[in-house]
Phi, psi and omega in degrees: 000322179296313182298323174297318186291314176296326174292328178289332181288314181298322179291317179295323177304306185294329173294316179299314180296310179300322171297315180300316180295324177297317176308306187297323181295313180297323183287324177291313179304314176302318177296316178294328185291330185287326193305311177312321182294325178217068188294344179264001179302321187290159176292133179289130177253107188299335183289001178261006177069234177289332176302139175261079175264139188224162177226139167236161178252120168239113187056240176265018192233151171253137177244118170262135178215165179236133180263116179236112185039252189256009182246156172233133177243122179278127178262323179191148174229133177211157177290143180294345177267359176295133174287107185235000000 
């Protein structure tokens, strides 16, 4: 009985993790899609000098992107707890 209960807990935990990853992915996609509408909304990162590199936070993730004339380029997406 205990092993069946442990298995059910493990299955539930895996399902919860999968749902959380799906939610994070949907939030990131939505965040990236919003950037072209208001590209200068994100905070400018001065360490990039003349390049207009900005960042926005989406949940536990940071999206860094560059505004270049009429184009926007996503440079990197990473978890805010990541050692970078």
